[in-house]
N, C-alpha and C positions, 0 to 999 in steps of 0.2 A: 288408412294406414293401420298396421297391426298394433294393438294396444301395447303401451309401455316400451315402444320402440321409436327410435329417431332416424331420420334420413342420414345416409352415409355419404361421405365424400371420397372414400378410398376403400379399396378391397385388399385382402391378404391372400395371395395365392399359396394354397397349401402344398401343391405340387408333390415332390418326392420327399418332403420333410418327414413323412411317415416311415421312411427307410433311412434313418440317420447313418447307419453303418455303411450304406452304399453310396453316399453323396459324392465322395471323391472319385469312385469307380465310375459312376453314371456321368460325371462331369468329363472325365477323360474320354469315355466312350463316345458320348454325344458330340464332344468337341472335335474328335477325330472324324466322325461321320460327317459333321457339318463342313469341315475343311475339304474333305473329299468330294462332297456335294457341290460346294462352291467351285472347286477345281474343275470337276466334270462339266458343269454348266458353262463356266467361263471359257473352257476349252472349246465347247461346241459353238458358242457365240463367236469366239475369235477365229475359228477355222472357217465358218460360214461367212464371216466378214472378209477374210483374207483371200480365200480360194474362190475364184470366179466360177469354177466348175460346180460349186455348191450353191450358186445364185439361181436356184430353181424353187418353184412353189413348195416342194416337199421339204426342202432344207430351210426355207423361210419359215414354214410352220414349225419345224423343229427348233430353230433358233428363238422363235416367239415363245414356245413352250419352255425352253431353257431360261429365258428371261423371266417369264411369269413365275417359274418355280424358284428361281433365285430370290425374287421379291417375296414370294410365299414363305420361304424359310426365314427370311430377315424379320418377318412380323412376329415370329414365335421363339426361334431357337436362341438368339443372343440374350433375350430377356430371361429365358429358362436357364441358360448357362450361368448367368449372373446370380439367379436365385439359388442355384445349387451351392454356391459358395457364400452367399450373403446371409446375414442374420435377419435382415428385414426383407420381406418378400411383397412389399406393398405396390400397388398400382392404382392411380387415381381413376375415378369413375369415367372421366373423359378419355384417359389413356386406354382404359379397358374397352370403351366403345370404339375408339379408333382401331385398336388391335383386332377386335371382332369383325369390324367392317372390312379391313383389308384382308384378313384371313379368309372370310367368306367370299369376298369379291374375287380374290386371286384363286381360291379353290374352284369357284364356278368358272372362271376364265380358263383354268386348266382343263376342266371337263369339256368346255366347248371347243377348245383348240384340238383336243384329242379326237373329238367328233369330226372336226374339219379335216384333220390328217386322214381319218378314215374315208371321208368323202373324196379327198384328193386321190387316194389309192384306188377308190372305186372308179373315178373318171380315168385314171391312167390305164387300168386293166380292162374295164368294160367298155370304155369309149376312147380308145387310143388315138383315133383319127381326129376326133373333136377336142381332145385334151388341150392342145396349145391354144385354142380359141376360148375354151371354157375356163381354164385356169392359168391366167396370166399373173405375173408378179404384182401388178397394180391391183388386180382382183383379189389376190392373196392378202395384200396389205388391207384391203377393205374388210375382208372376212376376219382378220385378226382384230381390227378396230371394233367390229361387231361383237366379237368374243369378249373383249374388255368391257364394252358398254353393257352387254347382257349380264355378265357376271357381277358388275358393280351395281346395276340397277336393282337386282334382286337383293344384294347384300345391304344396300342402303335402306331399302324398305324393311328388311328383317331387323337390322340394327336399330332403326328408328322405332320400331314396334316394341322391341325389347326394352329400350332405354326411355320410353315415353313417360314412365312414372319414376317415383323414388325407390330406393332400396333400403332395406332394414337390417339392423344387426341380428345375429352375428355376421360379421363382414368376411367370413371365410369362404373363399371359392375353392371347392375341392377338385382342383385341377391345376396343371402347370401353365395354363393360359386361360383367356377369358372365353371359355366354351359356352355355347348358347344355353344348354340346359342347366349347367352349373350356375350361371349368372341369373337365370330366371327364378331359381330357387330362392334367391335373396330379395325378390320383388316384394314391396310393401302391399301390393294389391294381388287379388286372385289372378294367377298367371296361367291357368289351365287353358283358356282360349287362345292366348298368345303362343303358348307352347305348342298347341295343336296346329295353329296356322304356320309357324316357322318350320315345324317338323314336316308337315305336308308339303310346303314349298321345297324344302331341302331334299326330301326323299323323291319328290317329283322331278326335280332337276337332275338328281343322280340317276334315277331309273330312266328318265327320258332320254338323256344323252347316251346311256348305255344301250338302250334298245335301238336308237338311231345307228350306233356303231355296229350293233349285231346285225341289223337289217342291211347295212352296206356289205358286211362280210358274207352274208347269205348270197347277195348278188355276185360278189367277187368269187366265191367258191363255185357258184354255178358257171360263171365265165371260164374260170380256170380249168374246170373239169372238161370243158369243150376244146381246150387246146390239144392238138393232136400229139405233139412231141413231149416226151418226158422232160427234156431240157427246158422247154418253154414253161412247162408247169412249175418246175423247180425254181426257175428265175422269177416267175410271178409270185410264188409263195415267199421267196427270199426277200422281196421288196416289202412284204407285209409282216414278216416275222417279228421285227423289233417292235413295231407299233402295237401289234396284237399282244405281245408279251407285256408291254408297259400298261396296256388297257386292263389286262387281267389283274396285274399287281395293283394298279391305281383304284379301280373300282372294287376289287376284292377287299382291300384293307379299308376303304371308305365305307363299304357296306357293313362291315363289322361294327363300326362306330355308330352309323346312322340308322341302321335296321335292327340294332340290339333292342329287344323288348325291355321296356321300363321295369326295373325291379329284378331283372334277371341275374343281378349279381356281377362280380368282377370289378377290379380296380379301374376306374375311368382313366387314370393316368397311364397305366400299362396299355389300355385299349387305345389311347390317343397316340402312343409312340409310332405304330406302324404307318398311319397316314399323315403324320406331321414331320416325321424324321426318316423312316425307312424308305417310303415311297419316293421322296425327292432324291434320296441317295441312289436308289436302284435305277431310276429313270435314265440319267445320263450314262450310267454304267452299261445298261442294256443297249442303248442306241450306239454307243461308241464301240463296244465289243462285237456287235453283231452287224456292223454296217461297213462294207468294204470302202465306200466312197469317203467316209470320215477317216477311216485308217489310212487310206492312200493320201488324203490331204495332210494328215498328221506326219506321214513319212516324208512328203515333199518338204514340209517345213523343217523337219530335222535334217534332211539332206542339204537344204540351203544353208542352215546354221553351221553344219559341219564344213561346207564349202568355204564360208566366210572366215571360219576359225583357222583355216589352213594358211 
């Protein structure tokens, strides 16, 4: 243990308290984005549940992603919103560990589900005749279960590694949630090795899933270019457009946070906003605005509602 310091039982999340004049504005902004995020994800979940036309592997993966992202935002944003208005921004060491575990687990689950969605598109375009046999709804469910197991296996190991020892004062976490590096800085023991291990694991998971998605799209592009008709090419590209856009946003924002060199400067709170708030907000928006099946399902629901109102 560091000299003249005692073990801690709670942390204080500094968050956006360094911007006191922006607290109210940030609360309104993040609260509105959070409501829109919940609305978008719940709409996707509801539509895929109600409309039987959406009971296909592609939309089962989409609904799994929406559910995972809803849980992902629940681990961070409600606490952050309360802290923007509260005088006390404390969180217990146990609560911090649970928040970190769920945040990392759900973030890893999202990455794996996005990879599975790319694999689904690869099979649909590159192996259309075998697709019904290779990608069944039951198989889709097993793959989603694997995504959750994989994401939380890594997060449990990383969280246990970070919280295996005591933490020393000052108890200030310079972030709006229990981010790994911010918590590790408060460790009573030398945390360089632990930080290296969790960083390598996180970056490997991020880059590994991104490279797998990139590989699937190389095969997809190769197959699409061999389609003789322009209409066929356009149809094939349109089925991938939403997923590819979300992948670029998701991994682009995450890479800013996880691949940022240590000591490169910048406010960690502001760097954390894109991948914790903006990415979950944009994901359902992109999938709903660029997807004809989702829009048609929504239109059918509205038509039924207007029929019964008459």
